[in-house]
C-alpha positions in Angstrom: -36.7 -64.6 -61.1 -35.0 -62.6 -64.0 -31.5 -61.5 -63.2 -30.6 -57.8 -63.8 -28.2 -57.2 -66.7 -25.8 -54.3 -66.2 -23.1 -52.7 -68.3 -20.5 -54.0 -66.0 -21.8 -57.6 -66.3 -21.9 -57.4 -70.1 -18.3 -56.1 -70.2 -17.1 -58.8 -67.9 -18.8 -61.5 -70.0 -17.1 -60.0 -73.1 -13.8 -60.0 -71.4 -14.0 -63.6 -70.1 -15.5 -65.1 -73.4 -13.4 -63.2 -75.9 -10.5 -61.1 -74.5 -8.7 -63.5 -72.2 -5.7 -65.6 -73.4 -6.4 -69.3 -73.0 -2.8 -69.9 -71.8 -2.3 -67.3 -69.1 -6.1 -66.7 -68.5 -5.3 -62.8 -68.4 -6.4 -60.2 -70.9 -4.5 -60.2 -74.1 -1.1 -58.4 -74.1 0.2 -58.0 -77.6 -2.0 -60.7 -79.1 -0.6 -62.6 -82.0 -2.5 -64.5 -84.7 -1.7 -68.2 -85.6 -2.5 -69.8 -89.0 -5.4 -71.5 -87.3 -6.9 -68.1 -86.4 -6.4 -68.7 -82.6 -4.8 -65.7 -80.8 -2.4 -65.8 -77.8 -0.2 -63.2 -75.9 3.2 -62.7 -77.4 5.0 -63.8 -74.3 2.8 -66.8 -73.8 3.7 -68.0 -77.4 7.4 -67.4 -76.5 6.9 -69.7 -73.5 5.0 -72.3 -75.6 7.8 -72.4 -78.2 10.5 -72.8 -75.5 8.6 -75.8 -74.1 8.0 -77.4 -77.6 11.1 -76.8 -79.7 13.1 -73.5 -79.1 15.0 -73.9 -82.4 12.2 -75.3 -84.5 10.4 -73.6 -87.4 7.0 -74.8 -86.4 4.7 -73.9 -83.5 1.8 -76.2 -82.5 -1.4 -74.4 -81.4 -2.2 -75.3 -77.7 -5.9 -75.5 -78.6 -6.3 -77.3 -81.9 -2.8 -78.7 -82.4 -2.5 -77.2 -85.9 1.0 -76.2 -86.9 2.1 -72.6 -87.8 5.3 -72.0 -89.7 7.6 -69.5 -88.1 10.0 -67.0 -89.7 13.6 -66.3 -88.7 12.5 -64.0 -85.8 10.1 -66.6 -84.4 6.8 -65.6 -82.8 7.6 -61.9 -83.0 7.0 -62.0 -86.8 3.5 -63.5 -86.4 0.8 -61.0 -87.4 -0.7 -58.8 -84.7 -4.4 -59.1 -83.9 -5.3 -55.4 -83.9 -9.0 -56.1 -83.4 -8.3 -57.9 -80.1 -5.8 -55.2 -79.0 -8.3 -52.4 -79.8 -11.2 -54.2 -78.0 -9.0 -54.8 -74.9 -8.2 -51.1 -74.7 -11.8 -50.0 -75.2 -13.2 -52.5 -72.7 -10.5 -51.6 -70.1 -11.2 -47.8 -70.6 -14.9 -48.3 -70.3 -14.6 -50.3 -67.1 -12.5 -47.4 -65.6 -15.2 -44.9 -66.6 -18.0 -47.1 -65.2 -16.3 -48.1 -61.9 -15.8 -44.6 -60.8 -12.1 -44.6 -61.7 -12.4 -41.6 -64.0 -10.3 -39.7 -61.4 -7.4 -42.1 -62.2 -7.3 -41.0 -65.9 -4.6 -38.3 -66.2 -4.0 -35.7 -68.8 -2.0 -37.1 -71.8 -1.3 -33.7 -73.2 0.9 -32.3 -70.4 3.4 -33.5 -67.8 1.5 -32.1 -64.7 -0.4 -35.3 -63.9 -3.7 -33.3 -63.8 -7.0 -35.2 -63.7 -8.5 -35.5 -67.2 -12.1 -34.0 -67.7 -12.4 -34.6 -71.5 -11.0 -36.4 -74.5 -10.0 -35.2 -78.0 -11.1 -37.7 -80.6 -8.8 -36.3 -83.2 -5.7 -36.2 -81.0 -6.7 -39.4 -79.2 -5.7 -37.7 -75.9 -7.4 -37.3 -72.6 -7.1 -33.5 -71.5 -7.2 -31.7 -68.2 -9.1 -28.4 -67.8 -6.1 -26.2 -68.8 -5.2 -28.2 -71.9 -8.9 -28.3 -73.0 -8.9 -24.4 -72.8 -5.5 -24.3 -74.8 -7.1 -26.7 -77.4 -10.0 -24.3 -77.9 -7.7 -21.3 -78.3 -5.4 -22.8 -81.0 -6.8 -22.3 -84.5 -5.6 -25.7 -85.9 -7.4 -27.5 -83.1 -10.7 -25.6 -82.9 -12.3 -28.1 -85.3 -11.3 -31.1 -83.1 -14.1 -33.1 -81.6 -14.1 -32.9 -77.7 -16.1 -35.2 -75.4 -16.4 -35.0 -71.7 -15.8 -38.0 -69.4 -19.5 -37.9 -68.4 -20.5 -38.4 -72.1 -18.1 -41.3 -72.3 -19.3 -42.8 -69.1 -23.0 -42.6 -70.0 -22.4 -44.3 -73.3 -23.7 -41.3 -75.3 -20.2 -41.2 -76.9 -18.4 -44.6 -77.4 -14.6 -44.6 -76.7 -12.9 -45.9 -79.9 -9.2 -47.1 -80.0 -6.9 -45.6 -82.5 -5.7 -49.2 -83.1 -8.9 -49.8 -85.2 -7.5 -47.3 -87.8 -4.0 -48.5 -87.6 -2.6 -49.8 -90.9 -0.5 -52.9 -90.5 3.2 -52.4 -91.2 5.6 -54.7 -93.0 7.8 -56.9 -90.8 10.8 -56.4 -93.0 10.2 -52.7 -93.7 8.7 -51.1 -90.6 8.1 -47.8 -92.3 6.1 -49.3 -95.1 2.3 -50.1 -95.1 1.1 -53.5 -96.2 -0.9 -52.6 -99.3 0.0 -55.2 -102.0 -1.0 -58.9 -102.3 1.5 -61.4 -103.9 -0.6 -64.0 -105.7 2.5 -66.3 -106.0 3.4 -66.3 -102.3 -0.3 -65.8 -101.1 1.0 -63.1 -98.8 0.3 -59.4 -98.0 3.5 -57.3 -98.7 4.7 -53.6 -99.0 5.8 -51.8 -102.1 9.5 -52.2 -101.0 9.0 -56.0 -100.9 7.7 -56.0 -104.5 11.1 -54.6 -105.6 13.5 -56.5 -103.3 12.0 -59.9 -102.6 9.0 -60.5 -104.9 10.4 -59.5 -108.4 8.5 -60.0 -111.6 8.0 -62.1 -113.6 8.4 -64.8 -111.0 5.8 -63.0 -108.8 2.5 -61.4 -109.8 0.7 -58.7 -107.6 -2.6 -57.1 -107.2 -3.9 -54.4 -104.9 -5.5 -55.2 -101.5 -9.1 -54.1 -102.7 -8.8 -56.4 -105.7 -7.4 -59.2 -103.5 -10.2 -58.7 -101.1 -12.8 -59.0 -103.8 -11.1 -62.0 -105.2 -10.9 -63.7 -101.8 -14.6 -62.8 -101.2 -15.6 -64.3 -104.5 -13.7 -67.5 -103.8 -15.3 -67.7 -100.3 -18.8 -67.2 -101.9 -18.0 -70.1 -104.3 -16.8 -72.3 -101.5 -20.0 -71.4 -99.5 -22.1 -72.3 -102.5 -20.2 -75.6 -103.0 -20.6 -76.4 -99.3 -24.4 -75.6 -99.6 -24.7 -78.0 -102.5 -22.8 -80.7 -100.5 -25.1 -80.0 -97.6 -28.1 -80.7 -99.7 -26.6 -83.8 -101.1 -25.7 -85.0 -97.6 -29.3 -84.3 -96.4 -30.5 -86.5 -99.2 -28.0 -89.2 -98.3 -29.1 -89.0 -94.6 -32.7 -89.5 -95.6 -31.9 -92.4 -97.7 -29.6 -93.8 -94.9 -32.5 -93.5 -92.5 -34.8 -95.5 -94.8 -32.2 -98.2 -95.2 -31.6 -98.2 -91.4 -35.3 -98.8 -90.8 -35.2 -101.7 -93.3 -32.0 -103.1 -91.6 -33.7 -102.8 -88.2 -36.6 -105.0 -89.3 -34.3 -107.5 -90.9 -32.2 -107.5 -87.7 -35.3 -108.1 -85.5 -36.6 -111.0 -87.7 -33.2 -112.6 -87.8 -32.8 -112.4 -84.0 -36.2 -114.0 -83.6 -35.3 -116.9 -85.9 -32.0 -117.4 -84.2 -33.7 -117.4 -80.7 -36.2 -120.0 -81.8 -33.5 -122.2 -83.3 -31.4 -121.7 -80.2 -34.3 -122.7 -77.9 -34.7 -126.0 -79.9 -31.0 -126.8 -79.7 -30.9 -125.8 -75.9 -33.7 -128.2 -75.1 -31.7 -131.0 -76.8 -28.5 -130.0 -75.0 -30.4 -129.9 -71.6 -31.6 -133.5 -72.1 -28.0 -134.6 -72.9 -26.8 -132.6 -69.9 -29.0 -134.4 -67.4 -27.9 -137.7 -68.8 -24.2 -136.8 -68.5 -24.7 -135.3 -65.1 -26.2 -138.6 -63.7 -23.2 -140.5 -65.1 -20.7 -138.1 -63.8 -22.3 -138.2 -60.3 -22.1 -142.0 -60.3 -18.4 -142.0 -61.2 -17.7 -139.1 -58.7 -19.2 -141.1 -55.8 -17.1 -144.1 -56.6 -14.0 -142.0 -56.7 -14.9 -140.2 -53.5 -15.2 -143.5 -51.7 -11.7 -144.6 -53.0 -10.2 -141.2 -51.9 -11.8 -141.3 -48.4 -10.5 -144.8 -47.8 -7.0 -143.7 -48.9 -7.2 -140.6 -46.7 -8.2 -142.6 -43.7 -5.1 -144.8 -44.1 -2.9 -141.8 -44.6 -4.2 -140.0 -41.6 -3.6 -143.2 -39.4 0.0 -143.3 -40.7 0.5 -139.6 -40.1 -0.8 -139.9 -36.5 1.6 -142.7 -35.7 4.5 -140.8 -37.3 3.7 -137.6 -35.2 3.6 -139.7 -32.1 7.1 -141.0 -32.9 8.4 -137.5 -33.7 7.0 -136.1 -30.5 8.8 -138.9 -28.5 12.1 -138.0 -30.3 11.5 -134.3 -29.7 10.9 -134.8 -26.0 14.0 -136.9 -25.8 16.1 -134.2 -27.6 14.7 -131.3 -25.6 15.4 -133.2 -22.3 19.1 -133.7 -22.9 21.5 -132.5 -20.3 24.7 -130.5 -21.2 27.6 -130.1 -18.7 30.4 -127.6 -19.4 34.0 -128.1 -18.1 36.1 -125.0 -18.1 39.2 -126.8 -17.1 38.8 -129.6 -19.7 37.6 -127.1 -22.3 34.8 -129.5 -23.3 31.0 -130.0 -23.1 29.5 -133.4 -22.3 26.0 -134.3 -23.6 23.8 -136.7 -21.6 20.5 -138.5 -21.9 17.7 -137.7 -19.2 19.0 -140.7 -17.3 22.5 -139.4 -17.1 24.0 -141.7 -19.6 26.7 -140.0 -21.8 25.8 -139.4 -25.5 29.1 -137.6 -26.6 31.7 -135.2 -25.6 32.2 -131.9 -27.6 35.3 -129.8 -27.7 34.8 -126.2 -26.3 38.2 -124.5 -26.1 36.7 -121.2 -25.1 34.0 -122.2 -22.7 33.7 -120.2 -19.4 31.4 -120.7 -16.4 28.0 -120.3 -18.1 26.1 -122.4 -20.6 22.5 -122.7 -21.9 20.6 -124.9 -24.4 17.9 -123.9 -27.0 16.5 -125.8 -30.1 19.4 -128.3 -30.4 22.0 -125.7 -29.8 24.6 -125.1 -27.1 25.2 -121.3 -26.2 27.9 -120.2 -23.8 30.1 -117.2 -22.9 33.9 -117.2 -22.9 34.7 -115.0 -19.8 37.7 -112.7 -20.3 37.9 -113.2 -24.1 34.4 -111.7 -24.3 32.8 -113.8 -26.9 29.3 -115.3 -27.4 29.6 -118.9 -28.9 26.9 -121.2 -30.4 27.4 -124.8 -31.5 25.0 -127.7 -32.4 24.7 -131.0 -30.6 27.5 -132.4 -32.8 30.1 -129.6 -32.1 29.6 -127.8 -35.4 30.0 -124.0 -35.0 26.8 -121.9 -35.6 28.3 -118.5 -34.7 31.0 -116.9 -32.6 30.4 -113.2 -31.8 33.0 -110.7 -30.5 31.1 -108.7 -27.8 33.8 -106.0 -27.3 32.1 -103.7 -29.8 28.8 -103.8 -27.9 30.0 -102.4 -24.5 32.9 -100.2 -23.4 34.9 -100.4 -20.1 36.3 -103.1 -17.9 33.8 -106.1 -17.9 33.2 -109.7 -18.9 30.2 -111.7 -19.9 28.6 -114.0 -17.4 25.2 -115.7 -17.3 23.4 -116.5 -20.6 19.8 -117.6 -21.3 17.2 -117.7 -24.1 13.6 -116.8 -24.3 10.9 -118.9 -26.1 11.6 -117.4 -29.5 15.4 -118.1 -29.2 16.5 -114.5 -28.5 19.7 -114.6 -26.4 20.3 -112.5 -23.3 23.8 -112.1 -21.7 24.5 -110.7 -18.3 27.8 -108.6 -18.2 29.6 -107.8 -14.9 32.1 -105.1 -14.2 32.5 -101.3 -14.9 30.3 -99.5 -16.0 27.5 -101.1 -13.8 26.2 -104.5 -14.9 23.9 -104.6 -17.9 21.9 -107.3 -19.7 22.6 -107.4 -23.5 20.1 -108.7 -26.1 21.1 -110.7 -29.1 19.0 -112.3 -32.0 18.8 -116.1 -32.4 21.6 -115.8 -35.1 24.0 -113.8 -32.8 23.3 -110.3 -34.0 23.5 -107.6 -31.4 20.1 -105.9 -30.8 20.7 -103.6 -27.9 20.9 -103.3 -24.1 17.8 -104.8 -22.5 18.4 -103.7 -18.9 21.0 -101.2 -17.6 22.6 -100.9 -14.2 20.9 -103.9 -12.7 23.6 -104.5 -9.9 25.7 -107.6 -9.1 24.1 -110.3 -11.2 23.9 -114.0 -9.9 21.7 -115.5 -12.6 18.9 -114.8 -15.2 16.1 -116.9 -16.7 12.6 -116.6 -18.3 9.2 -117.5 -16.8 6.7 -119.4 -19.0 4.9 -116.1 -19.5 8.0 -114.6 -21.1 9.1 -112.3 -18.1 12.9 -112.0 -17.4 13.8 -113.1 -13.9 17.1 -111.5 -12.6 18.9 -112.6 -9.4 20.7 -109.5 -8.0 22.7 -109.7 -4.8 20.2 -111.2 -2.2 17.1 -110.3 -4.2 15.2 -111.4 -7.3 13.7 -108.9 -9.8 11.2 -109.8 -12.6 11.2 -107.6 -15.8 8.4 -107.5 -18.3 10.1 -106.9 -21.7 8.3 -104.8 -24.3 
């Protein structure tokens, strides 16, 4: 189904395709022209220069990356794109007229903010009803061309911006028109520039019409040259296509010969492959038999060693340790009660536990948690005073299956059970306010059993 084309849709397409700055994506505001003929808003170019090199003399186009040389005043001295400025003004005004916003157009001839009803093409002003009458009464303005907003809205009369007739001014001499072309500098200048900055005989000048014809002639020569080059390129392309076809035929024939030769060689290699594979398989089977025999022997020796280690482990785990507070020592015994050795323990209190070849005990009023190995070497000695405040002392101690240490403390505040890592670092309070503690231990399932007063409590730690 064919889509309807309206004036509004056409204006919108013109705006999007041609009148929007590719940096800010808004309609052009004071569009400036770069050497690559791309146009951007003045403020957008200011921002681009700040992001590239604020003090540099070059500006890189955001679209094509071509560089444009800047003068002392920077991007402000770049040439204005009057065509874009005029087109933006004309499209914006036509949109207002078509969208029913004609009532927003005010009189530009008086200060009364009256609604405009017409436009004077000579004055380039929108006029209210009173100013239109005054225009008609004044002799010097009777010849001016007047158009109503309805005529502009219908398209019968096309709104034309005065910018189309504006003559570019000199950047150095704002009151002078650009009307002379300097052949030496390849630059459009004003008459004042010919006297002050482009003196003869170093510089030669021609008028703009002559410069335009000269430029036009040069472009025509370039176009003719390009046309000739295009013809030569077309001929070259045809010759290249013929050569390419010949190359394709040669390539196909060569591939066929290579494949045939490769098939012959592959057949020979496959025969040799089968021969080598059989020999390799024979050697492999012999070596496998040797390895399997060695592995069987090694596995037997490993099994015997594991049995011996298990016996030693059971023996070590079943040792008995007895602490003597008065003697300040710990005696280590075999399962049958025979003495292995005595270990000095100057700070030992009433409570002692064993885990993984270590002896762990509390020191009573000195409030320390001490760990030694089965030979009396210190593993750690922790000061517990920083872990709990008030009047208290550590009592019962035990370990879980992972080696974490739990210490019961008795006194004020109410009794707690503190949790330490296997290397003696304080983790936190496991149980608070458990009452007068008599003893603690762990079940095979990992639950903490606490004897409190005349009762027993079981805690599942998470």
